N, C-alpha and C positions, 0 to 999 in steps of 0.2 A: 370363870364362866364366860366373861366378856371376851377374853383372848381366844377361847375356843370358838366362839361365834364368829369372830373376825377371821380366824384361820379357815373356817368352813366357807365363809363368804369368798375369800380369796381363792380357794381351791375351786369353787364353782365358777368363778370368772375365768380362771386359767383353763379349766376343762372346756369351756366354750370357745377358747382361742388357742388352738393347738400350735400355731406358729405365727411369727411376725414377718412381714415383707419389709425389707430395709434396703436402702441404697447406700453405696459407699464409693470411695475413690481409691484407686491403687496408688500408694505413695512410694512403693518400692517393689520391684519385680523379683529380685534375688538379694536377700530373702524376701518372700512375699509378705507385704504388709498392706492392709486395707484400713482406711480411716472412715468410720461411720459418721453420719451427720451429727451425732452427739459428741463428736471429738474423740470417741473411743477408738483405739488402734488395735486391730486384730492381727495376730501373727499366724504363721502356718499351723501351729498347734491347735488353733481354734477353727480352722477352715477345712471344709470338704469341697473339693473341686469337681465340677462336672466336665465332661468331654468338651462342652462348649467353650471352656476357658483354658484349654490346654492344647499343646501341639500333639498331633497324633497321626499315625499312618493308617491309611485305609485302601481297600481295593477299589479300583475304578475301571469302568468300561467307557471308552471314548466312542461316542456315536455321532457326534456333530462335527462337521468340518473336515472329516476324512472319509474317503471311500472305504468300504469293507475290504480287507485284505492288505496288500502291500502298496507302498507308494515310494516315490523318490523325492529327495529334497536336496537342494544345493545350500550348503552351510557357509560358503565362503572359503572353506578349506578343502572343498571337494564334495562330490555328490555321494550320498549313501542311500540305501534302501532298507526298510524294515516293515514288519507287519504290525499294524495297530489294531489291537483288540482289547486286551485287558492288561492292567498293570497296577502299580501302587503309587499313591500320591501322599505327600506329607501335607497336612493341613496346619498352617501356622496360625494358631488361635490363642497362643499363650498370652497371659495378661502382661500389660506393659504399664509403666508409670504413666499416670494421667487417665487411664481407662476408668470409666464409670461403670459400676457393676450393680446388679440386683442380687440380694441375698435373702435366704429364709433362715430365721433364727429358730433353733430347736426349742420346743416348749420346755420351759423350766431348766434349760441347759445353757451352756456357754459355747456350743458348737454352732457354726453357721455354714449353710450350703450355698456356695457361690453358683448361682444358676446360669447367668449369662452377662454379657456386656450390654450396657444401655446404649441404644442408637438414638442420636439426636437428629430430628428431621428439620 
């Protein structure tokens, strides 16, 4: 009976706290390993990455610094012209050794969502 009451109390506490916010440090980029403050090391099998912490390609429209339409540019090896409107850009946001990250721990699980890098001001 005592064990049942303890279990019910623990489930009530867990239900009120669906996730934990945790910080960690990237100790290896390939393979990805993150050390938590408790000295626990997480490998890729336990991590879910958001786009904020990965390299990705996205469509862009350049609206600042260029006039609409065509322009000419001297590159040192000759002049060329092209139209600047839309294109693709690669965002280099992948985690690197030494990055500090913020994670959410899944309630009752061993999976961690890596939300973003921590910015030090």
